[in-house]
MIVEXKOL-999382 format. One line per 2 residues: for each residue x, y, z of N, C-alpha, C. Coordinates in steps of 0.1 Angstrom, whole numbers, plus 5000, padded with zeros to 4 digits. Layout:
N
X,Y,Z,X,Y,Z,X,Y,Z; ...
This chain:
206
7089,7936,4264,7100,7939,4275,7107,7927,4279; 7121,7928,4280,7128,7915,4282,7127,7912,4295
7131,7899,4297,7127,7893,4311,7137,7899,4323; 7150,7902,4318,7159,7907,4328,7154,7921,4332
7150,7929,4322,7146,7943,4324,7133,7942,4334; 7123,7932,4331,7112,7932,4339,7115,7926,4353
7125,7920,4356,7128,7915,4369,7134,7927,4376; 7142,7936,4369,7148,7947,4375,7137,7957,4378
7128,7959,4368,7116,7968,4373,7110,7966,4384; 7105,7952,4385,7099,7945,4397,7104,7948,4409
7119,7946,4409,7127,7949,4421,7127,7963,4425; 7128,7972,4416,7127,7985,4420,7113,7990,4425
7102,7984,4420,7089,7986,4425,7087,7981,4440; 7092,7970,4441,7090,7964,4455,7100,7971,4465
7110,7975,4462,7118,7982,4470,7111,7997,4474; 7105,8002,4462,7100,8016,4466,7087,8015,4474
7080,8003,4472,7068,8001,4481,7071,7999,4496; 7082,7992,4498,7087,7988,4512,7092,8000,4517
7098,8010,4511,7103,8023,4516,7093,8032,4521; 7082,8034,4512,7071,8041,4515,7064,8036,4527
7063,8022,4527,7056,8017,4538,7062,8020,4552; 7075,8019,4552,7084,8023,4565,7082,8037,4568
7082,8045,4558,7080,8059,4560,7066,8062,4565; 7056,8057,4560,7043,8058,4566,7042,8053,4580
7046,8041,4584,7047,8038,4598,7053,8047,4606; 7066,8051,4603,7073,8060,4610,7067,8075,4613
7062,8080,4600,7052,8092,4603,7040,8091,4611; 7034,8080,4611,7023,8078,4620,7025,8079,4634
7037,8071,4637,7041,8070,4651,7047,8083,4656; 7055,8092,4648,7060,8103,4652,7049,8113,4654
7040,8114,4644,7029,8125,4646,7019,8122,4658; 7017,8109,4660,7007,8106,4672,7013,8107,4684
7026,8105,4686,7034,8109,4698,7035,8123,4699; 7036,8131,4690,7038,8146,4689,7024,8151,4695
7015,8147,4689,6999,8152,4692,6997,8149,4704; 7002,8138,4713,6999,8135,4725,7006,8146,4735
7019,8147,4731,7026,8158,4738,7022,8172,4737; 7017,8176,4725,7010,8188,4724,6998,8191,4731
6990,8179,4732,6978,8181,4739,6982,8183,4757; 6991,8176,4759,6995,8179,4774,7000,8192,4777
7008,8197,4767,7014,8211,4769,7001,8222,4768; 6992,8218,4759,6980,8227,4759,6972,8228,4772
6970,8216,4780,6965,8216,4792,6972,8223,4802; 6986,8222,4802,6995,8228,4811,6995,8244,4811
6996,8248,4799,7000,8263,4795,6988,8270,4793; 6978,8265,4786,6967,8273,4781,6954,8270,4789
6950,8258,4791,6936,8255,4798,6941,8246,4811; 6946,8252,4821,6950,8244,4834,6936,8238,4840
6927,8246,4837,6914,8241,4844,6903,8239,4834; 6903,8230,4825,6893,8227,4813,6881,8223,4818
6870,8227,4810,6857,8222,4814,6854,8210,4809; 6841,8205,4814,6837,8191,4809,6839,8187,4794
6834,8195,4786,6835,8192,4773,6851,8192,4767; 6858,8201,4771,6872,8201,4766,6878,8187,4771
6876,8183,4784,6882,8171,4789,6878,8159,4781; 6864,8158,4777,6859,8147,4771,6866,8148,4756
6867,8159,4749,6873,8159,4735,6888,8155,4736; 6895,8158,4747,6909,8154,4748,6910,8139,4751
6900,8135,4761,6900,8121,4762,6898,8113,4749; 6889,8118,4741,6886,8108,4729,6898,8110,4719
6905,8122,4718,6915,8124,4710,6928,8115,4712; 6929,8115,4728,6941,8106,4732,6937,8089,4730
6924,8087,4729,6921,8073,4725,6924,8071,4711; 6921,8079,4704,6924,8079,4688,6940,8079,4685
6946,8085,4694,6960,8086,4689,6967,8073,4695; 6962,8067,4706,6968,8055,4710,6964,8044,4703
6952,8043,4698,6947,8035,4688,6955,8035,4675; 6959,8045,4670,6967,8047,4659,6980,8041,4660
6985,8045,4671,6999,8038,4674,7000,8025,4675; 6989,8020,4682,6987,8005,4683,6985,7998,4671
6978,8001,4660,6975,7998,4648,6985,7995,4640; 6995,8008,4640,7005,8010,4632,7016,7999,4636
7018,7997,4650,7027,7987,4654,7023,7971,4650; 7008,7970,4650,7004,7957,4647,7005,7954,4631
7004,7967,4622,7007,7964,4610,7022,7962,4606; 7029,7967,4615,7044,7961,4613,7046,7948,4615
7039,7943,4624,7040,7928,4628,7034,7920,4615; 7023,7925,4612,7016,7916,4600,7024,7919,4588
7031,7928,4586,7040,7931,4574,7051,7921,4572; 7055,7917,4585,7067,7908,4586,7060,7894,4583
7048,7891,4587,7043,7879,4584,7039,7878,4569; 7037,7890,4563,7034,7889,4548,7048,7886,4540
7059,7891,4545,7071,7888,4537,7076,7874,4540; 7071,7867,4553,7073,7854,4554,7066,7844,4545
7052,7849,4545,7044,7841,4535,7050,7843,4521; 7054,7854,4517,7058,7856,4504,7070,7847,4501
7080,7847,4512,7092,7837,4510,7089,7823,4508; 7078,7820,4517,7073,7806,4515,7068,7802,4501
7059,7811,4496,7054,7809,4482,7066,7808,4471; 7073,7817,4472,7085,7816,4463,7093,7803,4463
7096,7799,4476,7103,7785,4478,7094,7775,4473; 7081,7776,4475,7074,7764,4469,7072,7764,4455
7071,7776,4448,7071,7776,4433,7084,7772,4428; 7096,7775,4436,7109,7770,4429,7110,7757,4430
7105,7750,4443,7107,7736,4445,7096,7727,4437; 7084,7732,4435,7074,7727,4429,7067,7734,4417
7072,7734,4407,7068,7744,4396,7055,7740,4390; 7050,7727,4391,7036,7724,4388,7027,7728,4398
7028,7736,4408,7018,7740,4419,7011,7751,4414; 6997,7750,4417,6987,7761,4411,6991,7773,4421
6993,7784,4413,6997,7797,4419,6984,7801,4425; 6972,7801,4419,6960,7808,4425,6957,7804,4438
6961,7792,4444,6959,7788,4457,6969,7794,4467; 6977,7800,4462,6990,7806,4470,6988,7820,4472
6978,7823,4483,6974,7837,4484,6980,7841,4498; 6983,7854,4497,6991,7859,4508,6980,7869,4515
6974,7865,4524,6964,7872,4531,6970,7884,4540; 6983,7882,4544,6987,7891,4554,6991,7906,4546
6992,7904,4533,6992,7917,4527,6978,7926,4527; 6968,7919,4527,6956,7927,4529,6953,7930,4542
6956,7922,4551,6955,7925,4567,6965,7937,4570; 6977,7938,4564,6985,7950,4567,6980,7962,4561
6976,7960,4549,6968,7973,4542,6957,7979,4549; 6948,7971,4555,6935,7973,4562,6940,7980,4575
6949,7974,4582,6955,7981,4594,6961,7994,4593; 6969,7996,4581,6973,8009,4579,6964,8019,4577
6953,8016,4570,6941,8025,4565,6935,8030,4579; 6932,8018,4586,6925,8021,4600,6934,8031,4607
6946,8027,4608,6954,8038,4617,6955,8052,4612; 6953,8053,4599,6954,8067,4593,6939,8074,4597
6929,8065,4597,6916,8071,4597,6915,8074,4612; 6919,8067,4623,6917,8072,4636,6927,8083,4639
6939,8084,4632,6948,8094,4634,6940,8110,4630; 6933,8108,4619,6928,8121,4614,6917,8124,4623
6907,8114,4628,6898,8118,4637,6904,8123,4650; 6914,8118,4656,6920,8123,4667,6926,8138,4667
6931,8139,4653,6936,8154,4653,6925,8163,4650; 6914,8158,4645,6901,8168,4646,6896,8171,4660
6896,8160,4666,6890,8163,4683,6901,8172,4688; 6914,8169,4688,6923,8177,4695,6921,8190,4691
6920,8195,4677,6919,8207,4672,6906,8215,4677; 6895,8208,4678,6883,8213,4682,6883,8217,4697
6890,8208,4706,6893,8208,4720,6899,8222,4723; 6911,8221,4716,6920,8235,4717,6912,8248,4713
6903,8247,4704,6895,8260,4700,6885,8261,4709; 6878,8252,4716,6870,8254,4727,6876,8257,4741
6888,8253,4742,6895,8257,4756,6899,8270,4754; 6902,8275,4742,6908,8291,4739,6895,8299,4740
6883,8296,4735,6872,8303,4735,6868,8305,4750; 6867,8294,4759,6863,8295,4771,6872,8305,4780
6885,8304,4778,6894,8311,4784,6891,8327,4781; 6889,8330,4768,6886,8343,4764,6873,8349,4771
6863,8340,4772,6852,8343,4779,6854,8347,4793; 6863,8339,4799,6866,8341,4813,6873,8353,4817
6883,8355,4806,6892,8368,4809,6881,8382,4805; 6872,8381,4796,6864,8392,4794,6853,8393,4806
6848,8384,4813,6841,8384,4824,6848,8390,4837; 6860,8386,4838,6869,8391,4848,6871,8407,4846
6875,8410,4834,6877,8425,4831,6865,8432,4833; 6854,8427,4829,6839,8434,4831,6836,8436,4847
6839,8426,4854,6837,8427,4869,6848,8438,4874; 6860,8437,4870,6868,8447,4876,6863,8461,4873
6858,8463,4861,6855,8477,4855,6843,8481,4864; 6834,8471,4866,6821,8476,4875,6824,8478,4889
6835,8472,4893,6838,8474,4908,6845,8487,4909; 6853,8493,4899,6858,8506,4900,6849,8516,4898
6838,8513,4890,6827,8524,4887,6819,8525,4900; 6817,8512,4908,6808,8513,4917,6814,8520,4932
6828,8522,4930,6834,8527,4944,6830,8542,4945; 6827,8545,4958,6823,8559,4963,6834,8565,4970
6840,8577,4964,6851,8583,4970,6847,8590,4983; 6857,8591,4993,6854,8596,5006,6855,8612,5004
6844,8620,5007,6841,8634,5007,6848,8639,5019; 6854,8652,5019,6859,8659,5031,6848,8660,5039
6855,8662,5052,6843,8664,5063,6834,8677,5063; 6822,8680,5064,6815,8692,5062,6813,8698,5076
6819,8708,5079,6819,8715,5092,6827,8708,5100; 6828,8712,5114,6834,8708,5126,6826,8695,5132
6834,8685,5133,6826,8674,5139,6817,8665,5131; 6815,8670,5119,6805,8663,5111,6812,8650,5105
6805,8640,5102,6809,8627,5097,6803,8623,5084; 6810,8619,5075,6805,8616,5061,6803,8600,5061
6790,8598,5058,6787,8583,5055,6789,8578,5042; 6797,8567,5041,6799,8562,5029,6790,8547,5026
6782,8547,5019,6772,8535,5016,6778,8526,5004; 6781,8515,5008,6786,8507,4997,6775,8506,4986
6781,8501,4973,6769,8498,4962,6765,8485,4965; 6751,8484,4958,6746,8472,4959,6753,8461,4952
6753,8449,4955,6758,8438,4948,6754,8435,4936; 6761,8433,4927,6759,8430,4912,6753,8441,4903
6752,8453,4909,6745,8465,4901,6756,8476,4897; 6764,8479,4908,6771,8489,4909,6763,8502,4911
6751,8501,4913,6744,8515,4916,6747,8519,4932; 6748,8530,4934,6750,8536,4947,6738,8544,4951
6731,8540,4962,6721,8548,4966,6725,8560,4973; 6717,8572,4973,6720,8584,4977,6723,8583,4993
6731,8593,4997,6736,8592,5010,6725,8601,5018; 6723,8597,5031,6714,8607,5038,6722,8620,5041
6711,8631,5041,6718,8644,5044,6726,8644,5059; 6735,8653,5058,6744,8654,5069,6740,8669,5075
6736,8668,5087,6732,8681,5093,6744,8688,5099; 6745,8703,5098,6754,8709,5103,6757,8708,5119
6768,8710,5124,6770,8708,5138,6762,8720,5145; 6757,8716,5157,6751,8727,5166,6761,8734,5175
6758,8749,5176,6768,8755,5184,6763,8754,5197; 6772,8753,5208,6767,8752,5221,6758,8763,5225
6750,8758,5234,6739,8767,5240,6744,8775,5253; 6742,8787,5253,6745,8795,5265,6739,8791,5279
6748,8792,5290,6741,8787,5302,6730,8796,5306; 6720,8791,5315,6708,8800,5320,6712,8809,5329
6706,8821,5328,6709,8832,5337,6702,8830,5350; 6710,8833,5361,6704,8832,5375,6691,8840,5378
6680,8838,5385,6669,8847,5387,6673,8858,5395; 6666,8869,5392,6671,8882,5399,6664,8882,5415
6672,8888,5422,6667,8890,5436,6656,8899,5437; 6646,8900,5444,6637,8910,5447,6640,8918,5459
């Protein structure tokens, strides 16, 4: 391969790597911020009263997303340091051609790569925790709605309709159902009204 062609290929590879690194940083920042907004919307719209497990899962997922954003921002700084170190190495090689290249190491490149991998790892963990918290919250809400529907159904079945009055002056006694069972004990028998008795006759005179 000719020297000019080699230099051109190295230049293209470097630009491609820099572009991919920039896209990775932007993607992590955008997705992490979107996941935080999505979790807040989930609490507001779907699970306004989450249980303890859902709150813990959400808290851990938020911590992962915040850590991912922090690591990504830190990797951006170390990336700048890596370019500065590379510029220093190139200037040194140009000014002192006899310098041993093996001692001119750029540790900032390794640091940036490690930060990017850590950012990706905690982002994946945070996404998993957020997904499970959403699943658990929806499951708890479904159970709550099912229990509410069952209670309403039992309440309608345990209601006792008011019977028409039996005879004149009679009263219908309605006994409420027992709590928690829906069973209705039998009502006591209602006796028919008594007819008014005739006044006693006066005694006969002798």
